[in-house]
C-alpha positions as CSV (number, residue, x, y, z in Angstrom):
1,M,-103.5,93.3,114.6
2,N,-103.5,93.3,111.1
3,T,-105.7,91.9,108.3
4,K,-103.0,88.7,107.1
5,L,-103.2,87.2,110.8
6,V,-106.8,87.2,110.5
7,R,-106.6,85.6,107.3
8,M,-104.2,83.1,107.8
9,V,-106.0,82.0,111.1
10,G,-109.3,82.2,108.9
11,T,-107.3,80.0,106.1
12,L,-106.0,77.1,109.1
13,E,-109.8,77.3,110.4
14,G,-111.2,76.2,107.0
15,I,-108.8,73.7,106.8
16,S,-109.5,72.3,109.9
17,F,-113.3,72.4,109.5
18,L,-112.5,70.1,105.9
19,V,-110.3,68.2,107.9
20,L,-113.0,67.4,110.2
21,L,-115.6,66.9,107.4
22,L,-113.8,65.2,105.0
23,I,-111.6,62.9,107.1
24,A,-112.2,62.7,111.0
25,M,-116.3,62.3,110.7
26,P,-115.9,59.2,108.0
27,M,-113.4,57.4,110.5
28,K,-115.6,58.2,113.1
29,Y,-118.9,57.1,111.4
30,I,-118.1,54.6,109.0
31,W,-114.6,52.9,110.9
32,G,-115.7,53.5,114.4
33,N,-112.5,55.6,115.3
34,P,-113.8,58.6,117.2
35,L,-110.1,59.6,118.2
36,A,-109.5,62.0,115.0
37,V,-112.8,64.0,115.9
38,K,-111.7,64.7,119.3
39,Y,-108.9,66.5,118.6
40,V,-109.4,67.7,115.1
41,G,-112.7,68.7,116.4
42,M,-111.1,70.5,119.5
43,A,-108.7,72.3,116.9
44,H,-110.9,73.6,114.6
45,G,-113.5,74.9,117.6
46,V,-110.4,77.1,118.8
47,L,-109.4,78.1,115.4
48,F,-113.2,79.0,115.1
49,L,-113.0,80.7,118.4
50,L,-109.9,82.9,117.5
51,F,-111.1,84.0,114.4
52,V,-114.3,84.9,115.0
53,G,-112.7,86.8,118.0
54,M,-109.9,88.5,115.8
55,L,-112.3,89.7,112.8
56,L,-114.7,91.5,115.4
57,F,-111.3,93.2,116.8
58,L,-110.1,94.0,113.0
59,C,-113.7,95.0,112.2
60,M,-113.8,97.5,115.3
61,K,-110.2,98.7,114.4
62,K,-110.8,99.3,111.1
63,Q,-114.3,100.2,111.4
64,W,-115.8,98.2,109.1
65,S,-119.4,97.4,109.0
66,L,-121.5,95.3,111.0
67,R,-122.1,93.3,107.6
68,I,-118.2,92.7,107.1
69,F,-118.5,90.9,110.5
70,I,-121.8,88.5,109.7
71,L,-120.6,87.5,106.4
72,G,-117.2,86.3,108.1
73,L,-119.4,84.9,110.9
74,I,-121.7,83.5,108.2
75,A,-118.6,81.9,106.2
76,A,-116.5,80.3,109.1
77,I,-119.9,78.3,109.4
78,L,-119.8,77.3,105.4
79,P,-117.5,74.7,104.3
80,F,-114.9,76.5,102.0
81,G,-116.5,79.8,103.3
82,P,-113.5,81.2,104.9
83,F,-111.6,80.9,101.5
84,V,-114.2,82.9,99.8
85,F,-114.4,85.0,102.8
86,D,-110.5,85.9,102.3
87,H,-111.0,87.2,98.9
88,K,-113.4,89.7,100.5
89,L,-111.0,90.4,103.2
90,K,-108.1,91.0,100.5
91,Q,-110.2,93.4,98.6
92,L,-111.2,95.6,101.9
93,D,-107.0,95.5,102.5
94,P,-105.1,94.9,99.7
95,H,-101.9,95.5,102.1
């Protein structure tokens, strides 16, 4: 497991969250089409769990502090958070 892989999954998770919030949810609540929420929501959930699990594993492997993991977890919950946290990961492991 390396930092680049975790960053890539984090980026995909962030994109899926924005698609869910900005496209799928309006389709459901404005236009009455819940299908996008079903599939985008499922993809986002899988990516979220994958990102959090991979981040936990990476933090343990690199012996990073619990603070880094908690920051990543908070970032994954906030819109645009994964993109901000990606910058932090780049600083921690610039390779």
